[in-house]
PATI-275148 format. One record per residue (C-alpha): residue number from 1; residue in one letter; x, y, z. Coordinates in steps of 0.1 Angstrom, whole numbers, plus 5000, padded with zeros to 4 digits. Layout:
% residues N
NUM / a / X / Y / Z .
...
END
This chain:
% residues 317
1 / m / 4949 / 4563 / 4753 .
2 / f / 4978 / 4587 / 4757 .
3 / y / 4975 / 4624 / 4766 .
4 / s / 4999 / 4652 / 4758 .
5 / k / 5010 / 4676 / 4785 .
6 / d / 4989 / 4703 / 4769 .
7 / q / 4958 / 4680 / 4771 .
8 / e / 4966 / 4672 / 4807 .
9 / l / 4969 / 4709 / 4816 .
10 / m / 4936 / 4716 / 4798 .
11 / d / 4919 / 4688 / 4817 .
12 / t / 4932 / 4702 / 4850 .
13 / k / 4919 / 4736 / 4842 .
14 / n / 4885 / 4723 / 4832 .
15 / s / 4883 / 4704 / 4865 .
16 / s / 4888 / 4735 / 4885 .
17 / v / 4860 / 4734 / 4911 .
18 / v / 4871 / 4759 / 4938 .
19 / t / 4845 / 4786 / 4940 .
20 / e / 4854 / 4800 / 4975 .
21 / f / 4884 / 4801 / 4999 .
22 / i / 4884 / 4796 / 5036 .
23 / l / 4904 / 4821 / 5055 .
24 / l / 4921 / 4807 / 5086 .
25 / g / 4924 / 4842 / 5101 .
26 / l / 4950 / 4860 / 5121 .
27 / t / 4949 / 4837 / 5151 .
28 / q / 4928 / 4808 / 5165 .
29 / s / 4928 / 4822 / 5201 .
30 / q / 4895 / 4838 / 5210 .
31 / d / 4910 / 4860 / 5236 .
32 / t / 4937 / 4873 / 5212 .
33 / q / 4910 / 4879 / 5185 .
34 / l / 4890 / 4900 / 5209 .
35 / l / 4920 / 4920 / 5219 .
36 / v / 4931 / 4926 / 5183 .
37 / f / 4895 / 4935 / 5174 .
38 / a / 4893 / 4961 / 5202 .
39 / l / 4926 / 4976 / 5193 .
40 / l / 4920 / 4978 / 5156 .
41 / s / 4885 / 4992 / 5161 .
42 / v / 4898 / 5020 / 5182 .
43 / f / 4927 / 5026 / 5159 .
44 / y / 4905 / 5024 / 5128 .
45 / l / 4878 / 5048 / 5141 .
46 / i / 4903 / 5074 / 5153 .
47 / i / 4929 / 5074 / 5126 .
48 / l / 4907 / 5070 / 5095 .
49 / p / 4887 / 5102 / 5102 .
50 / g / 4921 / 5119 / 5106 .
51 / n / 4930 / 5110 / 5070 .
52 / f / 4898 / 5125 / 5057 .
53 / l / 4904 / 5156 / 5078 .
54 / i / 4938 / 5159 / 5061 .
55 / i / 4922 / 5157 / 5027 .
56 / f / 4895 / 5182 / 5035 .
57 / t / 4921 / 5206 / 5051 .
58 / i / 4943 / 5206 / 5020 .
59 / r / 4913 / 5211 / 4997 .
60 / w / 4899 / 5239 / 5019 .
61 / d / 4930 / 5260 / 5025 .
62 / p / 4942 / 5279 / 4994 .
63 / g / 4975 / 5283 / 5012 .
64 / l / 4982 / 5246 / 5008 .
65 / a / 4982 / 5247 / 4970 .
66 / a / 5018 / 5237 / 4966 .
67 / p / 5026 / 5204 / 4949 .
68 / l / 5038 / 5189 / 4982 .
69 / y / 5004 / 5193 / 4998 .
70 / f / 4986 / 5182 / 4966 .
71 / f / 5005 / 5149 / 4967 .
72 / l / 5000 / 5146 / 5005 .
73 / g / 4963 / 5149 / 5000 .
74 / n / 4964 / 5121 / 4974 .
75 / l / 4985 / 5100 / 4998 .
76 / a / 4958 / 5104 / 5025 .
77 / f / 4932 / 5094 / 4999 .
78 / l / 4951 / 5063 / 4987 .
79 / d / 4958 / 5052 / 5023 .
80 / a / 4922 / 5057 / 5034 .
81 / s / 4910 / 5037 / 5003 .
82 / y / 4936 / 5011 / 5010 .
83 / s / 4924 / 5007 / 5046 .
84 / f / 4889 / 4996 / 5033 .
85 / i / 4903 / 4966 / 5014 .
86 / v / 4912 / 4944 / 5043 .
87 / a / 4903 / 4959 / 5077 .
88 / p / 4864 / 4960 / 5076 .
89 / r / 4861 / 4923 / 5065 .
90 / m / 4888 / 4913 / 5090 .
91 / l / 4869 / 4929 / 5118 .
92 / v / 4836 / 4912 / 5108 .
93 / d / 4854 / 4878 / 5104 .
94 / f / 4865 / 4879 / 5140 .
95 / f / 4829 / 4870 / 5149 .
96 / c / 4825 / 4843 / 5122 .
97 / e / 4833 / 4807 / 5130 .
98 / k / 4839 / 4800 / 5093 .
99 / k / 4856 / 4828 / 5074 .
100 / v / 4847 / 4824 / 5037 .
101 / i / 4855 / 4845 / 5007 .
102 / s / 4843 / 4837 / 4972 .
103 / y / 4868 / 4832 / 4944 .
104 / k / 4857 / 4864 / 4926 .
105 / g / 4858 / 4883 / 4959 .
106 / c / 4893 / 4870 / 4965 .
107 / i / 4905 / 4881 / 4931 .
108 / t / 4888 / 4915 / 4936 .
109 / q / 4905 / 4920 / 4969 .
110 / l / 4938 / 4910 / 4955 .
111 / f / 4934 / 4934 / 4926 .
112 / f / 4926 / 4965 / 4947 .
113 / l / 4953 / 4956 / 4972 .
114 / h / 4980 / 4957 / 4946 .
115 / f / 4964 / 4985 / 4926 .
116 / l / 4963 / 5009 / 4955 .
117 / g / 4995 / 4996 / 4971 .
118 / a / 5015 / 5001 / 4939 .
119 / g / 4999 / 5035 / 4933 .
120 / e / 5011 / 5046 / 4968 .
121 / m / 5045 / 5032 / 4961 .
122 / f / 5048 / 5052 / 4929 .
123 / l / 5033 / 5083 / 4947 .
124 / l / 5062 / 5081 / 4972 .
125 / v / 5086 / 5081 / 4942 .
126 / v / 5068 / 5112 / 4928 .
127 / m / 5070 / 5129 / 4962 .
128 / a / 5107 / 5122 / 4963 .
129 / f / 5111 / 5137 / 4928 .
130 / d / 5091 / 5168 / 4940 .
131 / r / 5114 / 5173 / 4970 .
132 / y / 5145 / 5168 / 4949 .
133 / i / 5135 / 5196 / 4925 .
134 / a / 5123 / 5219 / 4953 .
135 / i / 5156 / 5215 / 4973 .
136 / c / 5182 / 5208 / 4946 .
137 / r / 5168 / 5227 / 4916 .
138 / p / 5147 / 5255 / 4932 .
139 / l / 5150 / 5278 / 4902 .
140 / y / 5133 / 5253 / 4880 .
141 / y / 5106 / 5242 / 4905 .
142 / s / 5077 / 5264 / 4894 .
143 / t / 5084 / 5254 / 4858 .
144 / l / 5088 / 5216 / 4863 .
145 / m / 5062 / 5212 / 4889 .
146 / n / 5033 / 5232 / 4875 .
147 / p / 4997 / 5220 / 4879 .
148 / r / 4997 / 5202 / 4845 .
149 / v / 5028 / 5182 / 4854 .
150 / c / 5014 / 5173 / 4888 .
151 / y / 4982 / 5159 / 4873 .
152 / a / 5002 / 5141 / 4846 .
153 / l / 5023 / 5125 / 4873 .
154 / l / 4992 / 5116 / 4893 .
155 / l / 4977 / 5099 / 4862 .
156 / a / 5009 / 5081 / 4855 .
157 / l / 5010 / 5066 / 4890 .
158 / w / 4974 / 5054 / 4888 .
159 / l / 4981 / 5038 / 4854 .
160 / g / 5013 / 5023 / 4868 .
161 / g / 4994 / 5008 / 4898 .
162 / f / 4967 / 4994 / 4874 .
163 / a / 4993 / 4978 / 4851 .
164 / h / 5011 / 4962 / 4881 .
165 / s / 4979 / 4949 / 4896 .
166 / i / 4964 / 4936 / 4863 .
167 / v / 4995 / 4915 / 4857 .
168 / q / 4992 / 4900 / 4892 .
169 / v / 4956 / 4891 / 4886 .
170 / a / 4962 / 4878 / 4851 .
171 / l / 4988 / 4853 / 4864 .
172 / i / 4965 / 4842 / 4892 .
173 / v / 4933 / 4837 / 4872 .
174 / n / 4951 / 4814 / 4847 .
175 / l / 4960 / 4790 / 4875 .
176 / p / 4938 / 4759 / 4881 .
177 / f / 4923 / 4756 / 4916 .
178 / c / 4908 / 4721 / 4920 .
179 / g / 4914 / 4710 / 4956 .
180 / p / 4926 / 4727 / 4988 .
181 / n / 4909 / 4760 / 4994 .
182 / q / 4922 / 4771 / 5029 .
183 / l / 4942 / 4803 / 5029 .
184 / d / 4965 / 4806 / 5059 .
185 / n / 4959 / 4843 / 5063 .
186 / f / 4931 / 4868 / 5071 .
187 / f / 4929 / 4882 / 5035 .
188 / c / 4937 / 4871 / 5000 .
189 / d / 4972 / 4878 / 4987 .
190 / v / 4994 / 4864 / 4960 .
191 / p / 5018 / 4841 / 4981 .
192 / q / 4990 / 4822 / 4998 .
193 / v / 4967 / 4819 / 4967 .
194 / i / 4995 / 4805 / 4946 .
195 / k / 5002 / 4777 / 4970 .
196 / l / 4967 / 4763 / 4964 .
197 / a / 4971 / 4760 / 4926 .
198 / c / 4969 / 4724 / 4912 .
199 / t / 5000 / 4728 / 4891 .
200 / d / 5037 / 4736 / 4892 .
201 / t / 5039 / 4772 / 4902 .
202 / f / 5077 / 4777 / 4901 .
203 / a / 5076 / 4799 / 4870 .
204 / v / 5046 / 4819 / 4882 .
205 / e / 5063 / 4825 / 4916 .
206 / l / 5094 / 4839 / 4897 .
207 / l / 5072 / 4862 / 4878 .
208 / m / 5054 / 4873 / 4909 .
209 / v / 5087 / 4880 / 4927 .
210 / s / 5099 / 4900 / 4896 .
211 / n / 5066 / 4920 / 4894 .
212 / s / 5062 / 4927 / 4931 .
213 / g / 5094 / 4920 / 4950 .
214 / l / 5120 / 4933 / 4925 .
215 / l / 5099 / 4964 / 4917 .
216 / t / 5095 / 4972 / 4954 .
217 / l / 5131 / 4967 / 4962 .
218 / l / 5143 / 4989 / 4933 .
219 / c / 5119 / 5017 / 4942 .
220 / f / 5130 / 5014 / 4979 .
221 / l / 5167 / 5016 / 4970 .
222 / g / 5161 / 5044 / 4945 .
223 / l / 5142 / 5064 / 4971 .
224 / l / 5169 / 5060 / 4997 .
225 / a / 5195 / 5071 / 4972 .
226 / s / 5175 / 5102 / 4962 .
227 / y / 5170 / 5113 / 4998 .
228 / a / 5207 / 5108 / 5004 .
229 / v / 5215 / 5131 / 4975 .
230 / i / 5190 / 5157 / 4989 .
231 / l / 5205 / 5156 / 5024 .
232 / y / 5240 / 5159 / 5010 .
233 / h / 5229 / 5189 / 4989 .
234 / v / 5215 / 5208 / 5019 .
235 / k / 5247 / 5206 / 5040 .
236 / g / 5257 / 5240 / 5029 .
237 / h / 5223 / 5257 / 5032 .
238 / s / 5214 / 5282 / 5060 .
239 / s / 5204 / 5267 / 5093 .
240 / e / 5167 / 5274 / 5089 .
241 / g / 5165 / 5261 / 5053 .
242 / k / 5186 / 5231 / 5062 .
243 / s / 5165 / 5223 / 5093 .
244 / k / 5132 / 5224 / 5073 .
245 / a / 5147 / 5203 / 5045 .
246 / i / 5160 / 5177 / 5069 .
247 / s / 5127 / 5175 / 5087 .
248 / t / 5108 / 5170 / 5055 .
249 / c / 5132 / 5143 / 5042 .
250 / t / 5132 / 5125 / 5076 .
251 / t / 5095 / 5123 / 5075 .
252 / h / 5095 / 5109 / 5039 .
253 / i / 5122 / 5084 / 5049 .
254 / i / 5102 / 5072 / 5078 .
255 / i / 5072 / 5066 / 5055 .
256 / v / 5094 / 5048 / 5030 .
257 / f / 5106 / 5023 / 5056 .
258 / l / 5070 / 5018 / 5069 .
259 / m / 5057 / 5012 / 5034 .
260 / f / 5085 / 4993 / 5018 .
261 / g / 5099 / 4973 / 5047 .
262 / p / 5069 / 4949 / 5051 .
263 / a / 5064 / 4947 / 5013 .
264 / i / 5100 / 4937 / 5008 .
265 / f / 5097 / 4911 / 5035 .
266 / i / 5066 / 4896 / 5019 .
267 / y / 5073 / 4898 / 4982 .
268 / t / 5110 / 4895 / 4977 .
269 / r / 5116 / 4861 / 4992 .
270 / p / 5104 / 4827 / 4979 .
271 / f / 5068 / 4820 / 4988 .
272 / q / 5075 / 4801 / 5020 .
273 / a / 5053 / 4805 / 5051 .
274 / l / 5069 / 4821 / 5081 .
275 / q / 5054 / 4827 / 5115 .
276 / a / 5059 / 4865 / 5112 .
277 / d / 5040 / 4867 / 5079 .
278 / k / 5006 / 4874 / 5094 .
279 / v / 5019 / 4900 / 5118 .
280 / v / 5038 / 4918 / 5091 .
281 / s / 5008 / 4916 / 5068 .
282 / l / 4986 / 4932 / 5096 .
283 / f / 5009 / 4962 / 5099 .
284 / h / 5013 / 4964 / 5061 .
285 / t / 4976 / 4963 / 5052 .
286 / v / 4959 / 4979 / 5082 .
287 / i / 4982 / 4998 / 5106 .
288 / f / 5008 / 5016 / 5084 .
289 / p / 4985 / 5028 / 5057 .
290 / l / 4964 / 5048 / 5082 .
291 / m / 4995 / 5061 / 5100 .
292 / n / 5014 / 5074 / 5070 .
293 / p / 4994 / 5107 / 5064 .
294 / v / 4993 / 5113 / 5101 .
295 / i / 5031 / 5111 / 5104 .
296 / y / 5034 / 5136 / 5075 .
297 / t / 5009 / 5159 / 5092 .
298 / l / 5024 / 5158 / 5127 .
299 / r / 5058 / 5169 / 5112 .
300 / n / 5043 / 5196 / 5089 .
301 / q / 5036 / 5229 / 5107 .
302 / e / 5017 / 5244 / 5077 .
303 / v / 4992 / 5216 / 5076 .
304 / k / 4988 / 5215 / 5114 .
305 / t / 4981 / 5253 / 5115 .
306 / s / 4955 / 5250 / 5087 .
307 / m / 4939 / 5221 / 5104 .
308 / r / 4935 / 5241 / 5136 .
309 / r / 4919 / 5270 / 5117 .
310 / l / 4895 / 5246 / 5100 .
311 / l / 4885 / 5230 / 5133 .
312 / n / 4881 / 5264 / 5150 .
313 / r / 4859 / 5276 / 5122 .
314 / y / 4836 / 5246 / 5118 .
315 / v / 4837 / 5228 / 5152 .
316 / v / 4844 / 5254 / 5179 .
317 / c / 4814 / 5277 / 5183 .
END
């Protein structure tokens, strides 16, 4: 009896038996695991409350009603939410001999990872647009960046993040998984999950690179170009205005490199395992998301002043 290729593919899909994945973790060394656990716990417990403090400060102080702070508050919210996707489970898994995640749990983790990650990527684009209008077209700023436009941009970036993530998930769930179930990582992500599929994944890998890698690279180059235009434009400004604009743009550029550098490394190359993958993923999913709003705050005098007033009012008696 002869089977067509479509029948063979259907039989493979029907034979999919993988209901869970085994995570191999960040490292197999117990000493290294304990060290990373201690460092991440301290980092997580100190920096995460700082993100919530940024959000509360911006909401509490009417003087921080400008679009820049509105988007900064949303960045802190996105980063705080993003930090809950991987870090808590990773910290718990350090004490588990067998690190297991269900198939549905893996897909859910993958969805929110790309949903919030893409949302933050688009938010950085929106913040660059905001700075361009404020510095290069100041006469039109109040008209172009009114509250209605800000909320519309916020809705657009959430929808963009959802569309990006749902495409990722749709491509993954259509793959058959019928054998190996060990993920060489400490969380579920596209490159590792694709490798376990019981079929030729060349076309899917190209789609994934186009969806994640190419999009990330284009946004990164676009952001660098936009900030280059802004910095060129402020050359002739007064020293005070020039200094403030350069400080703001420098902060944004630092965040762009922290956000896009690891993402480009992970998603723009063929899905081949490298020794640096896990370390880059650790910084990309745990360290940098918590640091981004803090870097903005440390370089923003208005937010720091408002935060001090807030702490003096509610903490210092």
